[in-house]
Backbone as a chain_set.jsonl record, in Angstrom:
{"seq": "MRQDRSGVAVIELAYSLPILMVLGVTGAETAYYVQTQQQISQIALAAADNASRVGEAGVLQTRRVYESDINDIFLGAPKQFGDPNFFDNARIIISSVEYDADDNIYIHWQRCMGEKDVDSEFGPEGTGLGDHTLEDGINTGAARVKPVPGSALIVAEVSYDFQALFGISPYVSRELKAKGVFVVRDARDLTGLYDKTGEDPVATCA", "coords": {"N": [[9.87, -22.675, -83.414], [9.246, -20.817, -81.389], [7.033, -19.837, -82.252], [5.347, -22.024, -81.946], [2.016, -23.038, -80.19], [1.126, -24.503, -78.59], [0.418, -27.007, -75.995], [-0.24, -28.397, -72.459], [-2.689, -28.325, -69.935], [-0.935, -28.931, -67.69], [0.938, -27.97, -67.492], [0.819, -25.374, -67.224], [0.185, -25.99, -64.643], [2.459, -26.711, -63.289], [4.458, -24.696, -62.95], [2.932, -22.67, -61.344], [2.439, -24.627, -58.588], [4.11, -24.403, -56.853], [3.714, -21.974, -55.682], [1.235, -21.94, -54.994], [1.11, -23.879, -53.123], [2.933, -23.382, -51.396], [1.123, -20.63, -50.55], [-1.151, -21.899, -49.672], [0.113, -23.853, -47.549], [0.957, -21.913, -45.957], [-1.159, -20.4, -44.927], [-3.028, -22.088, -43.844], [-0.899, -22.98, -41.896], [-1.385, -20.764, -40.237], [-4.045, -20.389, -39.54], [-4.246, -22.291, -37.725], [-1.95, -21.274, -36.252], [-3.087, -19.129, -34.773], [-5.463, -20.212, -33.425], [-4.854, -21.664, -31.92], [-3.793, -20.476, -29.906], [-5.443, -18.902, -29.116], [-5.928, -21.104, -27.345], [-4.296, -21.295, -25.458], [-4.352, -19.214, -24.391], [-7.152, -19.231, -23.378], [-7.376, -21.937, -21.821], [-5.179, -20.374, -19.673], [-6.402, -18.866, -18.445], [-8.266, -20.021, -17.865], [-7.34, -21.743, -15.931], [-6.636, -19.868, -14.184], [-8.996, -18.74, -13.43], [-10.358, -21.309, -11.599], [-9.073, -21.63, -9.882], [-9.32, -19.039, -8.268], [-11.56, -19.899, -7.282], [-11.724, -22.161, -5.857], [-11.964, -25.122, -3.381], [-12.359, -25.648, 0.228], [-14.973, -25.452, 2.559], [-15.884, -25.044, 5.523], [-17.816, -25.594, 8.304], [-16.764, -23.953, 10.579], [-14.451, -23.001, 10.24], [-12.38, -21.123, 7.959], [-12.694, -21.315, 3.988], [-10.353, -23.544, 2.897], [-7.593, -24.506, 1.179], [-6.491, -27.302, -1.441], [-3.556, -29.171, -1.879], [-4.573, -30.777, -3.753], [-7.299, -29.865, -5.16], [-5.238, -28.027, -6.341], [-3.589, -29.871, -8.292], [-5.685, -31.419, -9.897], [-6.729, -28.477, -11.212], [-5.145, -28.683, -12.958], [-4.631, -31.235, -14.111], [-6.681, -30.551, -15.763], [-6.051, -29.153, -17.937], [-4.879, -30.829, -20.326], [-7.42, -31.768, -21.211], [-8.806, -29.279, -22.055], [-8.011, -28.621, -24.086], [-7.477, -30.887, -25.388], [-5.359, -32.43, -26.022], [-3.632, -35.241, -24.86], [-1.145, -35.549, -24.859], [-0.588, -32.931, -23.841], [1.24, -31.951, -22.063], [4.044, -32.81, -22.386], [4.932, -30.583, -24.448], [4.507, -28.063, -22.843], [4.057, -25.944, -19.698], [2.573, -24.607, -17.063], [2.339, -22.864, -14.746], [0.986, -21.567, -12.005], [0.181, -19.245, -9.437], [-0.215, -18.122, -5.791], [-0.136, -14.628, -4.731], [0.203, -12.883, -2.281], [-0.205, -10.013, 0.302], [2.507, -10.02, 2.959], [3.63, -10.046, 6.246], [4.395, -7.498, 6.873], [2.905, -5.671, 4.779], [4.59, -5.935, 2.16], [3.707, -7.557, -1.285], [3.976, -10.552, -1.797], [5.335, -13.294, -3.482], [3.629, -15.988, -2.168], [2.129, -19.102, -2.622], [3.471, -21.442, -5.175], [2.948, -23.439, -7.81], [4.058, -25.769, -9.947], [3.269, -27.207, -13.043], [4.694, -29.625, -15.988], [6.725, -30.315, -18.927], [8.168, -27.901, -20.405], [10.958, -26.597, -19.564], [10.506, -23.528, -18.226], [10.145, -20.461, -16.056], [8.665, -19.061, -14.146], [7.496, -15.342, -14.806], [7.205, -13.319, -12.995], [8.639, -14.588, -10.714], [9.891, -16.832, -8.64], [8.26, -18.961, -6.316], [8.078, -16.946, -3.063], [9.037, -14.941, -3.897], [9.178, -11.401, -3.532], [9.516, -11.381, -0.365], [9.161, -9.545, 2.286], [10.598, -7.603, 1.246], [10.528, -5.228, -1.335], [10.322, -6.404, -3.911], [8.04, -6.748, -5.824], [6.526, -4.71, -5.729], [5.167, -2.858, -7.491], [2.836, -4.079, -8.368], [1.371, -7.181, -10.084], [2.479, -7.602, -13.713], [0.012, -7.729, -16.237], [0.446, -7.248, -18.436], [-1.367, -5.524, -19.623], [-2.207, -4.251, -17.522], [-1.272, -3.258, -14.404], [-1.896, -5.449, -11.824], [-2.97, -5.371, -8.056], [-3.46, -8.017, -4.923], [-6.439, -7.752, -3.053], [-5.918, -6.461, -0.283], [-5.981, -8.927, 3.116], [-7.013, -11.005, 0.92], [-6.054, -12.157, -1.703], [-3.855, -12.706, -5.177], [-4.71, -14.924, -7.864], [-2.425, -15.751, -10.436], [-1.921, -17.329, -13.328], [0.214, -18.984, -15.384], [0.857, -19.451, -19.222], [2.998, -21.481, -20.835], [3.845, -22.86, -23.943], [5.682, -24.467, -26.756], [5.11, -23.896, -29.742], [3.105, -26.585, -32.304], [3.99, -27.09, -35.171], [1.562, -27.887, -38.044], [3.423, -28.779, -40.472], [6.502, -29.13, -41.309], [7.653, -26.99, -42.953], [6.485, -25.044, -42.183], [6.098, -21.365, -41.259], [6.045, -21.429, -38.508], [7.333, -22.708, -36.874], [8.463, -24.4, -33.982], [7.469, -21.792, -32.377], [6.921, -20.177, -29.568], [4.459, -19.429, -27.779], [2.549, -17.934, -25.171], [0.643, -16.926, -22.01], [-1.604, -15.236, -19.712], [-3.297, -15.287, -16.574], [-5.204, -14.113, -14.166], [-6.617, -13.711, -11.695], [-8.343, -12.133, -8.73], [-8.875, -13.74, -5.614], [-12.557, -15.283, -4.896], [-13.993, -15.641, -2.456], [-13.611, -16.061, 1.068], [-10.609, -17.271, 2.045], [-8.684, -19.342, 3.743], [-5.461, -18.242, 4.155], [-3.355, -19.703, 5.239], [-1.601, -21.32, 3.75], [-1.091, -24.237, 1.6], [-3.367, -27.069, 1.7], [-2.645, -30.736, 3.064], [-5.061, -33.231, 2.013], [-5.473, -35.706, 2.051], [-3.233, -36.514, 3.378], [-0.887, -37.596, 1.479], [-1.431, -36.577, -0.756], [0.31, -35.612, -3.402], [2.577, -33.428, -4.253], [3.024, -30.294, -6.96], [5.706, -29.659, -7.184], [7.87, -26.242, -8.267], [10.198, -26.86, -8.732]], "CA": [[9.183, -22.838, -81.813], [8.418, -19.32, -81.394], [5.248, -20.012, -82.776], [3.86, -23.194, -81.276], [1.143, -22.482, -78.932], [0.757, -26.067, -78.093], [0.691, -27.549, -74.269], [-1.891, -28.306, -72.147], [-2.422, -27.187, -68.21], [-0.451, -29.425, -66.234], [2.546, -27.49, -67.661], [0.706, -23.948, -66.153], [0.266, -26.407, -63.049], [3.886, -27.13, -62.479], [4.913, -23.24, -62.673], [1.678, -22.558, -60.52], [1.931, -25.656, -57.865], [4.881, -24.31, -56.15], [3.378, -21.177, -55.273], [0.065, -22.337, -54.604], [1.645, -24.582, -52.013], [3.194, -22.028, -50.131], [0.541, -20.137, -49.711], [-1.835, -22.623, -48.549], [0.446, -24.012, -46.261], [1.324, -20.763, -45.156], [-2.819, -19.831, -44.395], [-3.673, -23.441, -42.648], [-0.723, -22.368, -40.908], [-1.528, -19.339, -39.614], [-5.536, -20.322, -38.576], [-3.899, -23.472, -36.931], [-1.674, -20.68, -34.766], [-3.775, -18.219, -34.366], [-6.254, -20.743, -32.706], [-3.652, -22.713, -30.342], [-2.811, -19.383, -29.327], [-6.684, -18.77, -27.833], [-6.434, -22.123, -26.046], [-3.72, -20.977, -24.575], [-5.221, -17.573, -23.037], [-8.558, -19.502, -22.473], [-6.441, -22.652, -20.51], [-4.882, -19.476, -18.628], [-7.707, -17.135, -17.847], [-9.556, -20.953, -16.101], [-6.747, -22.32, -14.298], [-6.927, -18.66, -12.694], [-10.867, -18.329, -12.488], [-11.142, -22.161, -11.361], [-7.842, -21.828, -8.664], [-9.657, -18.809, -7.201], [-13.026, -20.378, -6.469], [-11.346, -23.901, -5.056], [-11.687, -25.002, -2.122], [-13.342, -26.659, 1.23], [-15.352, -24.566, 3.509], [-16.863, -25.822, 6.861], [-18.588, -23.781, 9.822], [-16.345, -23.562, 11.899], [-13.134, -22.702, 9.399], [-12.252, -19.982, 6.535], [-12.033, -21.988, 2.828], [-9.517, -24.644, 2.563], [-7.619, -25.246, -0.592], [-5.494, -28.519, -0.81], [-2.335, -29.769, -3.242], [-5.322, -32.103, -4.639], [-7.441, -28.996, -5.805], [-4.926, -27.772, -7.952], [-3.818, -30.762, -9.292], [-7.237, -31.439, -10.663], [-7.422, -28.061, -12.743], [-3.467, -29.037, -13.957], [-5.467, -32.204, -15.445], [-7.899, -30.418, -16.536], [-5.703, -28.536, -19.139], [-5.285, -31.205, -21.752], [-8.81, -32.061, -22.129], [-9.312, -28.656, -22.374], [-6.966, -28.191, -24.826], [-7.432, -31.509, -26.782], [-4.294, -33.274, -26.697], [-3.452, -35.842, -23.758], [0.08, -34.986, -24.115], [-0.248, -31.254, -23.821], [2.355, -31.272, -20.896], [5.157, -32.527, -23.144], [5.595, -29.224, -25.041], [3.718, -27.206, -22.18], [4.262, -25.367, -18.567], [1.895, -24.033, -16.508], [2.447, -22.145, -13.599], [0.117, -21.074, -10.423], [1.192, -18.543, -7.917], [-0.985, -16.953, -4.878], [0.185, -13.435, -4.954], [-0.942, -11.557, -1.207], [0.587, -9.624, 1.193], [3.247, -10.27, 3.805], [2.977, -9.049, 7.359], [5.048, -5.746, 6.216], [2.562, -5.163, 3.473], [5.21, -6.255, 0.976], [3.491, -8.479, -2.263], [4.776, -11.816, -2.674], [4.218, -14.788, -4.023], [3.243, -17.104, -1.078], [2.391, -20.476, -2.728], [3.998, -21.621, -6.626], [2.598, -24.929, -8.28], [3.653, -26.234, -11.864], [3.547, -29.005, -13.903], [5.051, -29.94, -17.673], [7.919, -30.874, -19.312], [9.067, -27.86, -20.81], [11.51, -25.818, -19.078], [10.468, -22.561, -18.199], [10.434, -20.047, -14.926], [7.862, -17.334, -13.731], [8.273, -14.346, -15.746], [7.048, -13.144, -11.667], [9.477, -14.876, -9.604], [9.636, -18.237, -7.905], [7.667, -19.059, -4.806], [8.84, -16.479, -2.228], [9.458, -13.419, -4.316], [9.465, -10.592, -2.83], [8.286, -11.52, 1.097], [10.032, -8.889, 3.222], [10.859, -6.736, 0.626], [9.589, -4.53, -2.378], [10.026, -6.753, -4.752], [6.738, -6.493, -6.841], [5.401, -3.732, -4.978], [3.954, -2.683, -8.211], [1.989, -5.421, -8.566], [1.781, -7.936, -11.335], [1.891, -7.131, -14.946], [-0.796, -8.364, -16.664], [0.525, -6.819, -20.579], [-2.9, -4.359, -20.361], [-1.687, -3.428, -16.546], [-0.579, -3.792, -13.27], [-2.953, -5.63, -10.222], [-2.381, -6.24, -6.552], [-4.079, -7.957, -4.653], [-6.698, -7.339, -2.059], [-5.531, -6.793, 1.461], [-6.365, -9.94, 3.446], [-6.861, -11.816, 0.34], [-4.987, -13.211, -2.886], [-4.775, -12.702, -6.332], [-3.866, -16.041, -8.123], [-1.785, -15.811, -11.204], [-2.216, -18.427, -13.957], [1.022, -18.344, -16.542], [1.234, -20.391, -19.637], [3.941, -21.325, -21.642], [3.693, -23.782, -24.937], [6.245, -24.869, -27.765], [3.989, -24.658, -30.974], [3.481, -27.648, -32.368], [2.835, -27.22, -36.253], [1.181, -28.758, -38.805], [4.343, -28.678, -41.673], [8.144, -28.706, -41.289], [8.413, -25.825, -43.534], [5.822, -23.623, -41.744], [6.978, -20.01, -40.793], [5.722, -21.162, -36.728], [8.035, -24.245, -36.239], [9.39, -23.902, -33.626], [7.46, -20.308, -31.818], [6.706, -20.024, -28.291], [3.101, -19.335, -26.95], [2.659, -17.391, -23.473], [-0.464, -16.575, -21.666], [-1.437, -15.112, -18.458], [-4.312, -15.206, -16.031], [-4.984, -12.997, -13.104], [-8.368, -13.501, -11.342], [-9.135, -12.471, -7.503], [-9.794, -15.2, -4.709], [-13.402, -14.873, -4.741], [-14.318, -16.078, -1.215], [-12.882, -15.562, 2.16], [-10.21, -18.15, 2.242], [-7.593, -18.932, 4.479], [-4.21, -17.977, 4.153], [-1.83, -19.755, 5.356], [-1.35, -22.429, 2.71], [-2.27, -25.227, 0.564], [-3.412, -28.243, 2.508], [-2.976, -31.855, 2.267], [-6.214, -33.887, 3.091], [-5.09, -37.069, 2.551], [-1.41, -37.195, 3.708], [-0.68, -38.357, 0.415], [-1.726, -35.372, -1.564], [1.852, -35.061, -4.56], [3.344, -31.592, -4.889], [3.716, -29.699, -8.324], [6.91, -28.031, -7.131], [8.465, -26.097, -9.302], [11.778, -27.476, -8.698]], "C": [[8.235, -22.004, -81.417], [7.18, -19.22, -81.449], [4.549, -21.366, -82.338], [3.701, -22.801, -80.083], [0.735, -23.621, -78.597], [1.31, -26.305, -76.565], [-0.682, -27.789, -73.926], [-1.735, -27.921, -70.268], [-1.767, -28.123, -67.147], [1.08, -28.163, -66.542], [2.013, -25.89, -66.481], [0.555, -24.266, -64.534], [1.515, -26.091, -62.219], [4.222, -25.899, -62.441], [4.004, -22.937, -61.57], [2.068, -23.267, -58.732], [2.727, -24.73, -56.486], [4.836, -23.15, -54.996], [1.989, -21.117, -54.525], [0.904, -23.287, -53.08], [1.743, -23.968, -51.146], [2.087, -21.253, -49.535], [-0.442, -20.616, -49.212], [-1.667, -23.846, -47.561], [0.299, -22.798, -45.122], [-0.62, -20.35, -44.294], [-3.702, -20.866, -43.788], [-2.678, -23.442, -41.676], [-0.937, -21.239, -39.743], [-3.025, -19.812, -39.298], [-4.563, -20.699, -37.735], [-3.053, -22.655, -35.823], [-2.686, -20.291, -34.314], [-4.956, -18.984, -33.244], [-6.016, -21.782, -31.181], [-3.564, -21.768, -29.543], [-4.575, -18.566, -28.482], [-6.651, -19.857, -27.324], [-6.077, -21.806, -25.312], [-4.258, -20.021, -23.407], [-6.156, -18.21, -22.245], [-7.822, -20.875, -21.252], [-5.777, -21.465, -18.982], [-5.685, -19.266, -18.225], [-8.575, -18.746, -16.669], [-9.146, -22.01, -15.785], [-7.377, -21.514, -13.42], [-8.079, -18.899, -12.153], [-10.564, -19.64, -11.193], [-10.291, -22.244, -10.085], [-8.125, -20.426, -7.559], [-11.103, -19.312, -6.64], [-12.433, -21.617, -6.042], [-11.355, -23.78, -4.29], [-12.472, -25.273, -1.162], [-13.733, -26.119, 2.021], [-16.007, -25.355, 5.01], [-16.959, -24.35, 7.963], [-17.75, -23.238, 10.957], [-14.846, -22.899, 11.211], [-13.836, -22.463, 8.206], [-12.442, -21.444, 5.217], [-10.789, -22.36, 2.695], [-8.718, -25.026, 1.36], [-6.439, -25.202, -0.478], [-4.665, -28.312, -2.445], [-3.656, -30.691, -3.867], [-6.397, -30.997, -5.449], [-6.767, -28.342, -6.864], [-4.142, -28.395, -8.404], [-4.5, -30.86, -9.772], [-7.208, -29.769, -11.928], [-5.7, -28.284, -13.309], [-4.389, -29.948, -14.693], [-6.089, -31.956, -15.842], [-7.431, -29.795, -18.124], [-5.872, -29.073, -20.022], [-6.27, -31.542, -22.494], [-9.066, -30.926, -22.66], [-8.234, -27.929, -23.816], [-7.375, -29.187, -26.022], [-6.745, -32.142, -26.874], [-4.045, -33.818, -25.402], [-2.019, -35.33, -23.091], [0.489, -34.084, -24.366], [1.041, -30.787, -23.274], [3.882, -31.718, -21.551], [5.384, -31.452, -23.643], [5.148, -28.066, -24.051], [4.367, -26.965, -20.229], [3.183, -24.488, -18.054], [2.345, -23.645, -15.084], [1.459, -21.175, -12.884], [0.346, -20.755, -9.33], [0.047, -17.742, -7.682], [0.053, -15.865, -4.343], [-0.903, -12.694, -3.306], [0.353, -11.013, -0.972], [1.12, -10.306, 2.212], [3.171, -9.615, 5.028], [3.373, -7.394, 7.372], [4.15, -5.149, 5.017], [2.898, -5.405, 2.21], [4.1, -7.441, 0.284], [4.46, -9.244, -2.473], [3.916, -12.662, -3.252], [4.639, -16.14, -2.667], [3.56, -18.431, -1.365], [2.9, -20.574, -4.21], [3.667, -22.606, -6.844], [3.385, -24.873, -9.412], [4.004, -27.15, -12.16], [3.528, -28.738, -15.648], [6.604, -29.962, -17.749], [8.558, -29.32, -19.713], [9.736, -26.616, -19.672], [11.291, -23.927, -19.068], [9.948, -22.034, -16.657], [9.324, -19.254, -15.385], [8.112, -16.612, -14.519], [7.669, -13.164, -13.687], [8.506, -14.017, -10.956], [8.836, -16.114, -8.993], [8.647, -17.971, -6.381], [8.94, -18.081, -3.309], [9.083, -15.112, -2.299], [9.074, -12.142, -3.956], [8.484, -9.86, -0.774], [9.479, -10.744, 1.456], [11.067, -7.639, 2.402], [10.28, -6.105, -0.563], [9.515, -5.407, -4.114], [8.983, -6.646, -6.057], [5.643, -6.148, -5.891], [4.432, -2.76, -5.976], [3.293, -3.358, -8.823], [2.521, -6.446, -9.454], [0.887, -7.425, -12.585], [1.065, -8.051, -15.39], [-0.453, -8.152, -18.458], [-0.296, -5.526, -20.377], [-2.442, -3.651, -18.998], [-1.44, -3.647, -15.565], [-1.843, -4.063, -12.48], [-2.261, -5.508, -9.356], [-3.41, -6.344, -5.939], [-5.07, -7.26, -3.282], [-6.055, -7.201, -0.526], [-6.866, -7.907, 2.483], [-7.138, -11.24, 2.189], [-5.696, -12.236, -0.948], [-5.24, -12.878, -4.137], [-3.895, -14.094, -6.942], [-3.773, -15.603, -9.975], [-1.237, -17.046, -12.006], [-1.102, -18.376, -14.873], [1.084, -19.997, -17.34], [1.906, -20.739, -20.544], [3.884, -22.244, -22.86], [4.682, -23.397, -26.681], [4.952, -25.305, -28.861], [4.184, -25.839, -31.727], [2.936, -27.659, -33.978], [2.782, -28.122, -37.698], [2.122, -29.793, -40.244], [5.446, -28.4, -41.299], [8.299, -27.645, -41.513], [7.414, -24.637, -42.909], [6.871, -22.573, -41.136], [7.432, -19.973, -39.474], [6.465, -21.877, -36.409], [8.802, -23.26, -35.187], [9.016, -22.677, -31.787], [6.758, -21.286, -30.379], [6.041, -19.025, -27.935], [2.769, -18.643, -25.746], [1.151, -16.817, -23.653], [-0.426, -16.236, -20.331], [-2.97, -14.816, -17.765], [-4.801, -14.702, -15.115], [-6.935, -12.868, -12.844], [-8.17, -13.126, -9.319], [-10.19, -13.459, -6.215], [-11.241, -14.354, -4.537], [-14.168, -15.079, -3.174], [-13.019, -16.108, -0.018], [-11.612, -17.007, 2.5], [-8.874, -18.19, 3.334], [-6.498, -19.39, 3.794], [-3.186, -18.646, 4.303], [-1.062, -21.28, 4.551], [-1.859, -22.952, 2.101], [-1.885, -26.653, 1.772], [-3.183, -29.494, 1.563], [-3.746, -32.653, 2.919], [-5.863, -34.84, 2.979], [-4.053, -37.421, 3.336], [-0.885, -37.214, 2.912], [-0.395, -37.788, -1.013], [0.002, -35.05, -2.775], [1.158, -33.894, -4.192], [3.729, -31.498, -6.179], [4.496, -29.274, -7.819], [7.256, -27.675, -8.502], [10.113, -26.25, -9.696], [12.293, -28.405, -10.248]], "O": [[7.035, -22.134, -81.174], [6.398, -18.576, -80.75], [3.347, -21.614, -82.428], [4.473, -22.407, -79.208], [-0.426, -23.573, -78.191], [2.367, -25.884, -76.095], [-1.749, -27.607, -74.511], [-0.819, -27.378, -69.649], [-2.032, -28.072, -65.946], [1.936, -27.763, -65.753], [2.547, -25.485, -65.448], [0.671, -23.514, -63.567], [1.685, -25.552, -61.125], [4.453, -25.801, -61.236], [4.668, -23.002, -60.536], [1.984, -22.517, -57.76], [2.165, -24.441, -55.43], [5.443, -23.126, -53.925], [1.734, -20.339, -53.605], [1.015, -22.67, -52.02], [0.972, -23.843, -50.194], [1.971, -21.131, -48.315], [-0.902, -20.005, -48.247], [-2.506, -24.549, -46.997], [-0.199, -22.737, -43.998], [-0.855, -20.096, -43.112], [-4.823, -20.658, -43.324], [-3.047, -23.793, -40.556], [-0.56, -21.157, -38.574], [-3.188, -19.273, -38.203], [-3.97, -19.88, -37.032], [-3.177, -23.001, -34.649], [-3.305, -20.942, -33.472], [-5.301, -18.322, -32.265], [-6.553, -22.256, -30.18], [-3.255, -22.036, -28.381], [-4.618, -17.855, -27.479], [-7.567, -19.891, -26.502], [-6.729, -21.713, -24.272], [-4.466, -20.062, -22.194], [-6.273, -18.096, -21.025], [-7.804, -20.699, -20.034], [-5.88, -21.665, -17.772], [-5.695, -19.687, -17.068], [-9.098, -18.75, -15.555], [-9.779, -23.012, -15.451], [-8.14, -21.748, -12.483], [-8.355, -19.168, -10.984], [-10.515, -19.278, -10.017], [-10.762, -22.927, -9.175], [-7.596, -20.368, -6.449], [-11.547, -18.983, -5.54], [-13.446, -22.276, -5.809], [-10.966, -22.724, -3.79], [-13.638, -25.187, -1.548], [-12.803, -25.983, 2.817], [-16.635, -26.413, 4.973], [-16.595, -23.203, 8.225], [-17.955, -22.433, 11.866], [-14.192, -22.225, 12.006], [-14.839, -22.881, 7.627], [-12.296, -22.582, 5.666], [-9.996, -21.485, 2.348], [-9.182, -25.847, 0.569], [-5.604, -24.406, -0.048], [-4.917, -27.733, -3.502], [-3.22, -31.46, -4.723], [-6.38, -31.27, -6.649], [-7.254, -28.07, -7.961], [-3.532, -27.724, -9.237], [-4.265, -30.185, -10.774], [-7.54, -29.831, -13.112], [-5.424, -27.724, -14.37], [-4.907, -29.587, -15.75], [-6.619, -32.783, -16.584], [-8.096, -29.874, -19.157], [-6.665, -28.628, -20.852], [-6.354, -31.662, -23.716], [-9.577, -31.021, -23.776], [-8.001, -26.77, -24.162], [-7.582, -28.828, -27.182], [-6.94, -32.895, -27.828], [-4.193, -32.963, -24.529], [-1.668, -34.969, -21.967], [1.564, -33.911, -24.941], [1.742, -29.834, -23.612], [4.852, -31.023, -21.25], [6.464, -31.085, -23.178], [5.453, -26.954, -24.482], [5.032, -27.839, -19.673], [2.919, -23.526, -18.775], [2.749, -24.576, -14.387], [1.253, -20.042, -13.317], [0.639, -21.462, -8.366], [-0.581, -17.024, -8.461], [0.979, -16.196, -3.602], [-2.052, -12.258, -3.224], [1.449, -11.205, -1.499], [0.446, -11.259, 2.603], [2.621, -8.514, 4.985], [2.747, -6.42, 7.789], [4.602, -4.231, 4.334], [2.141, -5.275, 1.248], [3.597, -8.233, 1.079], [5.512, -8.999, -3.064], [2.716, -12.83, -3.467], [5.617, -16.857, -2.457], [4.528, -19.051, -0.925], [2.723, -19.457, -4.696], [4.052, -23.296, -5.9], [3.406, -23.766, -9.95], [4.882, -27.893, -11.721], [2.787, -28.043, -16.343], [7.441, -29.702, -16.884], [9.727, -29.311, -19.326], [8.991, -25.852, -19.059], [11.898, -23.196, -19.851], [9.394, -22.877, -15.952], [9.049, -18.87, -16.522], [9.049, -16.958, -15.24], [8.194, -12.051, -13.681], [9.476, -13.26, -10.964], [7.637, -16.364, -8.868], [8.495, -16.97, -5.681], [10.031, -18.41, -2.844], [9.273, -14.296, -1.396], [8.027, -12.035, -4.595], [7.747, -9.0, -0.292], [10.611, -11.069, 1.098], [11.998, -6.997, 2.888], [9.217, -6.669, -0.822], [8.872, -5.087, -5.114], [9.393, -6.456, -7.202], [4.614, -6.665, -5.454], [3.425, -2.135, -5.646], [3.173, -3.164, -10.032], [3.719, -6.657, -9.64], [-0.285, -7.079, -12.738], [1.249, -9.215, -15.034], [-0.967, -8.739, -19.41], [0.081, -4.5, -20.942], [-2.243, -2.444, -19.129], [-1.217, -4.857, -15.601], [-2.738, -3.224, -12.387], [-1.037, -5.492, -9.488], [-4.302, -5.496, -5.964], [-4.574, -6.387, -2.571], [-5.819, -8.197, 0.158], [-8.087, -7.763, 2.552], [-7.718, -12.237, 2.619], [-4.536, -12.588, -0.734], [-6.396, -12.703, -4.521], [-2.73, -14.334, -6.625], [-4.739, -15.249, -10.651], [-0.31, -17.726, -11.566], [-1.344, -17.371, -15.542], [1.226, -21.108, -16.83], [1.423, -20.24, -21.561], [3.841, -23.123, -21.999], [4.47, -22.476, -27.469], [4.215, -26.288, -28.936], [5.344, -26.223, -31.879], [1.806, -28.072, -34.24], [3.662, -28.795, -38.235], [1.812, -30.856, -40.782], [5.554, -27.26, -40.849], [8.935, -26.952, -40.719], [7.604, -23.448, -43.163], [8.005, -22.766, -40.697], [8.351, -19.308, -38.996], [6.461, -21.877, -35.178], [9.37, -22.17, -35.259], [9.644, -22.618, -30.729], [6.334, -22.433, -30.237], [6.526, -17.911, -27.737], [2.795, -19.631, -25.013], [0.569, -16.427, -24.666], [0.479, -16.681, -19.624], [-3.774, -14.144, -18.411], [-5.672, -15.516, -15.423], [-7.907, -12.342, -13.386], [-7.82, -14.108, -8.664], [-11.378, -13.714, -6.015], [-11.286, -13.176, -4.182], [-15.121, -14.315, -3.024], [-11.809, -16.165, -0.237], [-12.003, -17.765, 3.388], [-8.218, -17.197, 3.648], [-6.376, -20.402, 3.103], [-2.143, -18.405, 3.697], [-0.144, -21.998, 4.948], [-2.998, -22.639, 1.754], [-0.875, -27.053, 2.351], [-3.298, -29.637, 0.346], [-3.527, -32.956, 4.092], [-5.786, -35.331, 4.105], [-3.966, -38.504, 3.916], [0.204, -36.731, 3.221], [0.332, -38.139, -1.943], [0.608, -33.998, -2.576], [0.017, -33.498, -3.956], [4.542, -32.273, -6.682], [4.302, -28.06, -7.756], [7.103, -28.326, -9.536], [10.853, -25.871, -10.604], [13.42, -28.893, -10.329]]}, "num_chains": 1, "name": "protein.A"}
């Protein structure tokens, strides 16, 4: 038996197949994970950018932002991600960071959408009002940013539970996060969000 060298290729395949499967699954999941992280980052940037631009300007009034404008931004996320069930595993938080009457940075209003149970990294609506909680500004990860006096800083936070392709993936149950921060482009009515129809749903963070 020691001198017997006969055999078929299937024996080599049987030995190597587990290794090939692990390498193949890991490679596919890694590529999908990186792609999904990029999508989450793009959604955060798009949400913040859009929220900094929206609003309806009139001849005798500065640009007003309505609840329906923010709702439309939320509803665009599943289309951008390519999954109508995106919000089953995700949450988007949009905050307007401004100065109060005492020049304290605070979160004036905050809106959320998604089934994922997660809070804003910077606190709920009203954080910083009358105190110095956010005096150092918003930490984007690369730098700290403050709103322009008389204007607002729009912050979009996206949190998503990664949905792996395979159950044996090393990325199962991983949480992906991204932030987008933009300064409001035009002169805006900072009173708050308006209700255009009187029946616009409010995407509260409760």
